[in-house]
C-alpha positions in Angstrom: 87.0 103.4 87.0 89.1 100.3 87.8 90.8 102.1 90.7 87.4 103.0 92.2 86.1 99.5 91.9 89.4 98.0 93.2 89.2 100.1 96.3 85.9 98.5 97.4 85.7 95.6 99.8 83.8 93.7 97.0 86.9 93.9 94.7 88.2 90.8 93.2 91.6 89.5 91.8 92.2 89.6 88.1 92.2 85.8 88.0 89.1 84.3 89.7 87.6 80.9 89.7 84.3 80.5 87.7 81.7 78.3 89.3 79.0 78.8 86.7 79.0 80.0 83.0 76.6 82.8 84.0 79.4 84.3 86.1 81.7 85.0 83.1 80.0 88.2 82.0 80.1 89.5 85.6 83.8 88.8 86.0 84.8 90.8 82.9 84.5 94.2 84.4 86.8 97.2 84.6 89.1 95.5 87.1 89.7 92.5 84.8 90.3 94.7 81.7 91.9 97.9 83.0 93.9 96.5 85.9 94.7 93.4 83.9 96.0 95.7 81.1 98.2 97.5 83.6 99.7 94.3 84.9 100.3 93.1 81.3 102.1 96.3 80.4 104.3 96.0 83.5 105.1 92.4 82.5 106.0 93.5 79.0 108.3 96.3 80.3 110.0 93.9 82.7 110.5 91.0 80.2 111.2 93.3 77.3 108.9 93.9 74.3 110.4 91.3 72.0 110.5 88.4 74.4 107.0 89.3 75.6 105.7 89.2 72.0 107.4 85.9 71.2 106.1 84.3 74.4 102.5 85.5 73.7 102.7 84.2 70.1 104.0 80.9 71.4 101.2 80.7 73.9 98.4 81.6 71.4 99.8 79.1 68.7 100.2 76.3 71.2 96.6 76.6 72.6 94.8 77.9 69.6 92.5 74.9 69.4 92.3 74.0 73.1 91.9 75.4 76.6 94.7 76.9 78.6 95.5 77.9 82.2 97.3 80.9 83.5 100.3 78.7 84.3 100.6 78.0 80.5 101.0 81.7 79.8 103.7 82.0 82.4 105.5 78.9 81.0 105.4 80.4 77.5 106.8 83.8 78.6 109.5 82.0 80.7 110.5 79.9 77.6 110.8 83.0 75.4 112.6 85.2 77.9 114.5 82.8 80.1 112.9 84.6 83.1 110.5 83.3 85.7 107.7 85.6 84.7 105.2 84.6 87.4 107.6 85.2 90.3 109.1 88.3 88.8 105.7 90.0 88.3 104.6 89.0 91.8 107.8 90.5 93.1 107.2 93.8 91.2 103.6 94.1 92.4 104.6 93.4 96.0 107.1 96.2 95.9 104.7 98.8 94.7 101.7 97.9 96.8 102.3 100.6 99.5 103.8 103.3 97.4 100.6 105.4 97.1 99.5 108.4 99.2 96.9 106.6 101.2 98.1 106.1 104.8 95.6 103.4 105.6 96.6 101.4 102.5 100.3 101.7 103.5 99.4 100.4 106.9 97.6 97.5 105.4 100.5 96.8 103.2 103.0 96.7 106.1 100.8 94.2 108.0 100.3 92.2 104.8 104.1 92.0 104.4 104.2 90.1 107.7 101.4 87.7 106.8 101.7 84.1 105.5 100.7 85.4 102.0 104.1 86.9 101.6 107.3 84.8 101.6 109.6 85.6 104.4 112.4 86.5 102.0 110.1 89.0 100.2 108.9 90.8 103.3 111.7 93.3 103.5 111.2 94.3 99.9 107.5 94.9 100.4 108.3 97.0 103.5 110.8 99.0 101.4 108.1 99.8 98.9 106.1 101.6 101.6 109.3 103.5 102.7 109.6 104.7 99.1 106.2 106.5 99.4 107.8 109.8 100.3 108.4 111.3 103.8 105.2 110.1 105.3 105.8 106.6 104.0 109.3 106.6 105.5 108.0 107.7 108.9 105.3 105.1 108.8 107.7 102.4 107.9 110.3 103.3 110.5 107.6 103.3 113.2 106.5 99.9 112.0 110.0 98.5 112.0 110.6 99.8 115.6 107.3 98.2 116.7 108.2 94.8 115.1 111.9 95.0 115.8 112.1 91.9 118.0 110.3 89.9 115.3 112.6 91.1 112.6 115.7 90.5 114.8 114.7 86.9 115.4 113.7 86.2 111.8 116.5 87.9 109.9 119.4 88.6 112.3 122.8 87.8 110.7 121.6 88.0 107.1 121.4 90.6 104.4 117.6 90.9 104.7 118.0 92.4 108.2 120.5 94.9 106.8 118.0 95.7 104.0 115.4 96.6 106.6 117.8 98.8 108.5 118.7 100.6 105.3 115.1 102.1 105.3 116.5 104.7 107.7 119.2 105.9 105.3 116.8 108.2 103.4 115.8 110.4 106.3 117.0 114.0 106.1 116.7 115.7 109.5 118.8 115.6 112.7 115.6 114.8 114.7 115.5 111.5 112.7 119.2 111.1 113.2 118.8 111.3 117.0 115.8 109.0 117.1 117.6 106.3 115.0 120.8 106.6 117.0 119.0 106.3 120.3 116.9 103.4 119.1 119.9 101.3 118.0 121.8 102.2 121.1 119.0 100.7 123.2 118.2 97.8 120.7 121.4 96.2 119.8 121.7 94.7 116.3 125.3 93.4 115.9 124.8 92.0 112.4 123.7 95.5 111.2 126.1 97.8 112.9 127.8 98.8 109.7 124.4 99.5 108.1 123.3 101.6 111.1 126.5 103.7 110.9 126.1 104.2 107.2 122.5 105.3 107.6 123.4 107.8 110.3 126.2 109.2 108.2 123.9 109.5 105.2 121.3 111.3 107.3 123.9 113.8 108.7 125.1 114.6 105.2 121.6 115.1 103.9 120.7 117.3 106.8 123.8 119.4 106.3 123.1 119.8 102.6 119.5 120.9 103.3 120.6 123.4 105.9 123.2 124.8 103.5 121.4 124.7 100.1 117.8 123.9 100.9 116.5 127.5 100.7 118.2 128.3 97.4 117.0 125.0 95.9 113.5 125.7 97.0 113.7 129.2 95.5 115.0 127.8 92.2 112.0 125.4 92.0 109.7 128.3 92.7 111.2 130.3 89.9 110.8 127.4 87.5 107.2 127.2 88.5 107.6 123.7 89.9 
């Protein structure tokens, strides 16, 4: 139910401003409860069960007779865990935004990564999340990187974030991709990422050779196992 509602243009964030008391009942829908529950579970898994429980207890005890803001919960969780919970959870969410099977959503996520809503230092990690969405996600991400390459080169050249973007190519498995990547970087020089390019090309060649040698037998094994 929450996924269906959240896919609509009329969806809303978990945290929304309330302009009138009558809006409260309307806000507490499946998105608030079910999506909110998923975010809380992710937060617990990231911080650890015990620090999360201690932070929650601290928060409830401190504000049991008063009003509180979202920032108060983050502060309590940070105090109990020693981790910046708000930033950490935002980072986790950003990295999984485009990992689903929907090509249109992946495309939106890639464009979102370049927007002012995402810190420049976080952009490569959001893009990597899309690349982790299987073969189609990798192809889509590589096409996006090639299209935006001048922008990335100007923004990140000389730093590890640019190398991080180049490393998206390392998980390809065919010689067609190898040739495409080799040709692209031959025509679009990236001195600060030469090592990363060489490593990616070597990784692709090894994967392609492995698939040619063992791919058929591995596929047969999966079939026999009913997988």
